[in-house]
Every structure is written in C-alpha cells, then in structure tokens.
C-alpha atoms as one frame of an Amber mdcrd trajectory, in Angstrom:
protein
  20.411  75.582 -23.981  19.052  76.651 -26.968  14.627  76.249 -27.612  14.440
  73.344 -30.732  12.468  74.899 -33.338   9.707  71.865 -34.387  10.307  73.081
 -37.940  13.790  72.900 -38.896  16.704  69.867 -37.543  18.861  70.099 -34.946
  22.028  70.977 -36.777  20.693  73.591 -38.628  19.571  75.283 -35.764  23.413
  74.722 -33.837  24.352  76.015 -36.604  22.909  79.503 -37.017  23.934  79.821
 -33.347  27.751  79.239 -34.018  27.289  81.624 -36.848  25.327  84.155 -34.865
  28.463  83.662 -32.189  31.112  84.287 -34.945  28.799  87.460 -35.947  28.763
  88.742 -32.868  32.187  88.574 -32.500  32.413  85.571 -29.613  34.399  83.176
 -31.954  36.880  86.025 -33.858  38.967  84.250 -37.652  40.971  81.510 -37.090
  39.603  80.974 -33.483  38.767  77.321 -32.224  34.754  76.810 -32.689  33.634
  73.968 -30.232  34.966  70.368 -30.713  32.178  67.897 -31.415  32.568  66.500
 -27.611  31.989  70.066 -26.822  28.790  70.942 -28.798  27.449  67.771 -27.954
  27.574  68.923 -24.517  26.788  71.821 -24.669  23.416  71.480 -27.152  22.445
  67.563 -25.771  22.316  66.578 -29.298  24.096  63.393 -31.077  27.560  62.800
 -31.598  26.835  62.865 -35.989  24.771  65.694 -35.001  27.367  68.181 -34.356
  29.451  66.034 -36.496  27.476  66.565 -39.246  27.002  70.864 -37.841  31.280
  71.037 -37.829  31.191  69.508 -41.819  27.889  72.099 -42.845  30.240  74.437
 -42.132  32.593  74.042 -43.742  31.147  73.270 -46.815  29.107  76.918 -46.265
  33.517  78.085 -46.200  32.371  79.380 -42.215  35.650  77.286 -41.578  38.063
  75.106 -41.556  39.564  71.901 -39.958  43.446  70.572 -39.447  43.493  67.253
 -39.325  44.087  66.175 -36.165  43.639  69.246 -33.781  40.291  71.199 -34.579
  37.861  73.237 -36.806  38.427  76.542 -36.969  36.888  80.147 -37.921  37.399
  80.931 -41.675  38.245  84.657 -42.770  35.183  86.139 -44.419  35.928  85.545
 -48.765  35.888  89.948 -48.897  38.519  89.976 -45.841  41.381  87.243 -48.041
C-alpha cells in the first residue's frame, strides 16, 4: 500500500510508483503494466484515477497501448 502525500494528486503518485518499477526492471520493456482494475485493487483508487495514470504514462512516452489487449512498457527513445 502506498503512503499518500497530501501535496500531490493520487494519479501522479501512482504514476511515479509505476515509473520507479519500470526503472528498476520490475516491468521490463514490452511487458504489460497493471490494468485499470489491478491498479484500483492494488492502490485503492477510483477507476477514473487508474485510467488517468495509464493515460499520463502514454502521454509521457513511457507506455503504449494495444487496443483490446492492454498497456505496455515502451522502450526508451535512445533504445529505438
């Protein structure tokens, strides 16, 4: 369970946790990230918050989605 900081939105804090897991190899390149449902269960957040986490990771270029399959870790730009 995460210890919530009051000075940052929950979606940002969860995104930071996922980015740290990507950086430490917990989620290697092209591996699936947790689904919205899994994020809701793990972090006790609303589904809309979980959706925003995944959207932001895609917007930041950290992840990509495959329709109907899920969201995956994107290779860093210098590895393309």
